N, C-alpha and C positions, 0 to 999 in steps of 0.2 A: 183649944190651944193650951199648951202647957204653961206652967207658972213662970218659967224663965222668959218666955216670949211676952207674956202679958206685962211682966214687971219691967222689962227692958226695951219696950217699943220706942219710948222717947229717946233713949240712949242710941238705939239703932238709927233713928231718924237723924240725930245730930251727926252721925258718921258721914253724912253726905253734904254737910254744910261747911265746906272749906276747913279752916283751922279749928272749928268747933269739934272736929273729930278727935281732938286730944282729950276732951272731957270723957267720952265713953272709953277711950283707950286706957285711961288711968282709973276711971271710977267704976267701970263695969267689967273688970278683968275676968271675973269668975263666970260671966255669962257667955255661953257658947253662941247664943243668938246675936248678942251685941258684938262679939269678936268677929263673927262672920261679916257683919255689915261694916265694922271698922276696917277689916281687910279690904272690902270692896271700895270703901271710901278712900283709903290710902292709895290704892291702885289708881282710882279716878284722879285723885289729887296729883299724883306723880305724873301721869300722862298729861294732865291739864297744864301743870307747871312746865313740863318739857315743851309743850306746844307754845306756851306763852313766850318762852325764851326764843324759840324759832321765829315766832311772829315778830318779836322785837328786832331780831337780827335782820329779817327780811325787810321790815319797815325801814330800818336804818340804812340798809344797803340800797334800797330803791327810792327812798324818800326824796332824794335830790333830783330825780328824773321827773321833769314836768309832765303832768297828766298821768304818766305810767305809775308813779309811786303811790298815789291815792287809790288807784284801781287795784294794784297788787296788795296794798294794805287792807283794803276792804275784803278782797278774796281770802286773804290769810286769816281774817277774823271770823270767817264763816264756820270753821270747825268748833268755835266756842259754843255755837248753838247746839251741836251734837253733845258736847260735854255737859251742857245744862240739861238737855233731854235725858242723858244717862243719870244725872243726879236726881232728876225727878222720878225716873223709873226706880232707882234705888230707894227713894223716900216712900214711894207707893208700895214697893215690896216690903219694906220694914213696917209700914203702917198696917199692912195686911197680915203681918206675922209670917211672911214667906222668906225662905233662904234661896232666892234665885240669883244666879250670877248675872252681872251686867252684860249687855251685848258687847261683842268684839273682844274686850280684854278682861272680862269678868272671871275667866278661868285661871288667871295669873294670881298666885297666892303670895302675899307679902308677909303676913303673919300666920302663925299656926293656929288653927281653930281648936 
């Protein structure tokens, strides 16, 4: 593995831990490896935040309906498991020194590498 990957594995891992992605975004700007994972982490965070807003709206809209509200709320929360799995996949890729895009939306680029 090259020096950039070895030196910035920790920063790349931070990119998948919610708002901690700001640390490598500003502290590892010169690292191509870290920037790749920051881009993946930002994409993941944006999709996760959008889903969170949808989940809140659905929960608020159906919460007053007896029995149906809790069921719909539970179903709306299921995609959070996928977002967590994607974060774990990203962490594993970063720890292994790989630049693999995340499943489904990993090809979307938010920042330039």
